[in-house]
PyMOL commands that place a pseudoatom at each C-alpha (Angstrom):
pseudoatom trace, name=CA, resn=PRO, resi=1, chain=A, elem=C, hetatm=0, pos=[3.533, 31.491, 2.011]
pseudoatom trace, name=CA, resn=ARG, resi=2, chain=A, elem=C, hetatm=0, pos=[1.748, 28.383, 0.707]
pseudoatom trace, name=CA, resn=GLY, resi=3, chain=A, elem=C, hetatm=0, pos=[0.498, 28.080, -3.173]
pseudoatom trace, name=CA, resn=LEU, resi=4, chain=A, elem=C, hetatm=0, pos=[-2.975, 27.880, -4.673]
pseudoatom trace, name=CA, resn=GLY, resi=5, chain=A, elem=C, hetatm=0, pos=[-2.865, 23.937, -4.784]
pseudoatom trace, name=CA, resn=GLN, resi=6, chain=A, elem=C, hetatm=0, pos=[-2.221, 24.064, -0.689]
pseudoatom trace, name=CA, resn=GLU, resi=7, chain=A, elem=C, hetatm=0, pos=[-5.070, 26.397, -0.264]
pseudoatom trace, name=CA, resn=ALA, resi=8, chain=A, elem=C, hetatm=0, pos=[-7.815, 24.359, -1.279]
pseudoatom trace, name=CA, resn=LEU, resi=9, chain=A, elem=C, hetatm=0, pos=[-6.321, 21.609, 0.907]
pseudoatom trace, name=CA, resn=THR, resi=10, chain=A, elem=C, hetatm=0, pos=[-6.804, 23.334, 4.139]
pseudoatom trace, name=CA, resn=GLU, resi=11, chain=A, elem=C, hetatm=0, pos=[-10.363, 24.200, 5.998]
pseudoatom trace, name=CA, resn=PRO, resi=12, chain=A, elem=C, hetatm=0, pos=[-11.128, 27.818, 6.666]
pseudoatom trace, name=CA, resn=GLN, resi=13, chain=A, elem=C, hetatm=0, pos=[-10.973, 28.490, 10.175]
pseudoatom trace, name=CA, resn=GLU, resi=14, chain=A, elem=C, hetatm=0, pos=[-13.838, 30.747, 11.582]
pseudoatom trace, name=CA, resn=GLY, resi=15, chain=A, elem=C, hetatm=0, pos=[-13.305, 34.248, 10.774]
pseudoatom trace, name=CA, resn=ASP, resi=16, chain=A, elem=C, hetatm=0, pos=[-10.336, 33.436, 8.214]
pseudoatom trace, name=CA, resn=THR, resi=17, chain=A, elem=C, hetatm=0, pos=[-10.502, 36.236, 5.669]
pseudoatom trace, name=CA, resn=ASP, resi=18, chain=A, elem=C, hetatm=0, pos=[-7.889, 34.831, 3.626]
pseudoatom trace, name=CA, resn=PRO, resi=19, chain=A, elem=C, hetatm=0, pos=[-6.675, 37.160, 0.275]
pseudoatom trace, name=CA, resn=ALA, resi=20, chain=A, elem=C, hetatm=0, pos=[-5.594, 34.545, -1.587]
pseudoatom trace, name=CA, resn=GLN, resi=21, chain=A, elem=C, hetatm=0, pos=[-8.995, 32.594, -1.565]
pseudoatom trace, name=CA, resn=GLY, resi=22, chain=A, elem=C, hetatm=0, pos=[-10.606, 35.669, -3.159]
pseudoatom trace, name=CA, resn=ARG, resi=23, chain=A, elem=C, hetatm=0, pos=[-7.529, 35.938, -5.602]
pseudoatom trace, name=CA, resn=TRP, resi=24, chain=A, elem=C, hetatm=0, pos=[-8.071, 32.192, -6.718]
pseudoatom trace, name=CA, resn=PHE, resi=25, chain=A, elem=C, hetatm=0, pos=[-12.048, 32.874, -6.961]
pseudoatom trace, name=CA, resn=ARG, resi=26, chain=A, elem=C, hetatm=0, pos=[-11.301, 36.119, -9.056]
pseudoatom trace, name=CA, resn=TYR, resi=27, chain=A, elem=C, hetatm=0, pos=[-8.512, 34.049, -11.243]
pseudoatom trace, name=CA, resn=HIS, resi=28, chain=A, elem=C, hetatm=0, pos=[-10.958, 30.789, -11.509]
pseudoatom trace, name=CA, resn=VAL, resi=29, chain=A, elem=C, hetatm=0, pos=[-13.713, 33.282, -12.731]
pseudoatom trace, name=CA, resn=GLY, resi=30, chain=A, elem=C, hetatm=0, pos=[-11.374, 34.813, -15.457]
pseudoatom trace, name=CA, resn=GLN, resi=31, chain=A, elem=C, hetatm=0, pos=[-10.501, 31.289, -16.803]
pseudoatom trace, name=CA, resn=THR, resi=32, chain=A, elem=C, hetatm=0, pos=[-14.045, 30.104, -16.852]
pseudoatom trace, name=CA, resn=LEU, resi=33, chain=A, elem=C, hetatm=0, pos=[-14.872, 33.280, -18.532]
pseudoatom trace, name=CA, resn=PHE, resi=34, chain=A, elem=C, hetatm=0, pos=[-11.827, 32.784, -21.348]
pseudoatom trace, name=CA, resn=HIS, resi=35, chain=A, elem=C, hetatm=0, pos=[-12.965, 29.343, -21.990]
pseudoatom trace, name=CA, resn=VAL, resi=36, chain=A, elem=C, hetatm=0, pos=[-16.735, 30.352, -22.498]
pseudoatom trace, name=CA, resn=LEU, resi=37, chain=A, elem=C, hetatm=0, pos=[-15.151, 33.075, -25.394]
pseudoatom trace, name=CA, resn=GLN, resi=38, chain=A, elem=C, hetatm=0, pos=[-12.984, 29.930, -26.731]
pseudoatom trace, name=CA, resn=VAL, resi=39, chain=A, elem=C, hetatm=0, pos=[-16.008, 27.834, -27.049]
pseudoatom trace, name=CA, resn=VAL, resi=40, chain=A, elem=C, hetatm=0, pos=[-18.283, 30.601, -28.427]
pseudoatom trace, name=CA, resn=LEU, resi=41, chain=A, elem=C, hetatm=0, pos=[-15.696, 31.552, -31.236]
pseudoatom trace, name=CA, resn=GLY, resi=42, chain=A, elem=C, hetatm=0, pos=[-14.849, 28.109, -32.018]
pseudoatom trace, name=CA, resn=TYR, resi=43, chain=A, elem=C, hetatm=0, pos=[-18.683, 27.918, -32.605]
pseudoatom trace, name=CA, resn=LEU, resi=44, chain=A, elem=C, hetatm=0, pos=[-18.728, 30.680, -34.788]
pseudoatom trace, name=CA, resn=VAL, resi=45, chain=A, elem=C, hetatm=0, pos=[-15.703, 29.989, -36.972]
pseudoatom trace, name=CA, resn=MET, resi=46, chain=A, elem=C, hetatm=0, pos=[-17.491, 26.252, -36.994]
pseudoatom trace, name=CA, resn=LEU, resi=47, chain=A, elem=C, hetatm=0, pos=[-20.448, 27.993, -38.820]
pseudoatom trace, name=CA, resn=ALA, resi=48, chain=A, elem=C, hetatm=0, pos=[-18.738, 30.294, -41.080]
pseudoatom trace, name=CA, resn=VAL, resi=49, chain=A, elem=C, hetatm=0, pos=[-16.956, 26.839, -42.330]
pseudoatom trace, name=CA, resn=MET, resi=50, chain=A, elem=C, hetatm=0, pos=[-19.886, 25.510, -42.939]
pseudoatom trace, name=CA, resn=SER, resi=51, chain=A, elem=C, hetatm=0, pos=[-21.319, 27.720, -45.409]
pseudoatom trace, name=CA, resn=TYR, resi=52, chain=A, elem=C, hetatm=0, pos=[-19.186, 25.765, -47.605]
pseudoatom trace, name=CA, resn=ASN, resi=53, chain=A, elem=C, hetatm=0, pos=[-17.483, 28.875, -48.743]
pseudoatom trace, name=CA, resn=ALA, resi=54, chain=A, elem=C, hetatm=0, pos=[-13.912, 28.311, -49.767]
pseudoatom trace, name=CA, resn=TRP, resi=55, chain=A, elem=C, hetatm=0, pos=[-12.740, 31.426, -48.938]
pseudoatom trace, name=CA, resn=ILE, resi=56, chain=A, elem=C, hetatm=0, pos=[-14.303, 31.338, -45.700]
pseudoatom trace, name=CA, resn=PHE, resi=57, chain=A, elem=C, hetatm=0, pos=[-12.906, 27.969, -45.065]
pseudoatom trace, name=CA, resn=LEU, resi=58, chain=A, elem=C, hetatm=0, pos=[-9.293, 29.314, -46.234]
pseudoatom trace, name=CA, resn=GLY, resi=59, chain=A, elem=C, hetatm=0, pos=[-9.287, 31.939, -44.028]
pseudoatom trace, name=CA, resn=ALA, resi=60, chain=A, elem=C, hetatm=0, pos=[-10.317, 30.032, -41.050]
pseudoatom trace, name=CA, resn=ILE, resi=61, chain=A, elem=C, hetatm=0, pos=[-6.902, 27.942, -41.546]
pseudoatom trace, name=CA, resn=ALA, resi=62, chain=A, elem=C, hetatm=0, pos=[-4.770, 30.695, -41.768]
pseudoatom trace, name=CA, resn=GLY, resi=63, chain=A, elem=C, hetatm=0, pos=[-6.009, 32.631, -39.212]
pseudoatom trace, name=CA, resn=SER, resi=64, chain=A, elem=C, hetatm=0, pos=[-5.923, 29.176, -37.226]
pseudoatom trace, name=CA, resn=THR, resi=65, chain=A, elem=C, hetatm=0, pos=[-2.394, 28.512, -38.349]
pseudoatom trace, name=CA, resn=LEU, resi=66, chain=A, elem=C, hetatm=0, pos=[-1.223, 32.406, -37.956]
pseudoatom trace, name=CA, resn=GLY, resi=67, chain=A, elem=C, hetatm=0, pos=[-3.136, 32.072, -34.380]
pseudoatom trace, name=CA, resn=TYR, resi=68, chain=A, elem=C, hetatm=0, pos=[-0.924, 29.138, -33.374]
pseudoatom trace, name=CA, resn=PHE, resi=69, chain=A, elem=C, hetatm=0, pos=[2.415, 30.939, -34.639]
pseudoatom trace, name=CA, resn=VAL, resi=70, chain=A, elem=C, hetatm=0, pos=[2.132, 33.635, -32.642]
for i in range(1, 70): cmd.bond("trace and resi %d" % i, "trace and resi %d" % (i + 1))
show_as sticks, trace
zoom trace
């Protein structure tokens, strides 16, 4: 069996319906959506911290610390 890295190196044959290509596409879409979620949450935390509320700032630091630890 070929890995996903090798799939990108081969030219698709005419009429070839490779299930690995569909799997790769779904995986890539999932990674993209997860990245978008991370960016949006990062900006929301940044806006919350920029409210200059010490408790929100400490909560963001504690949440980041706990998230990294877990």
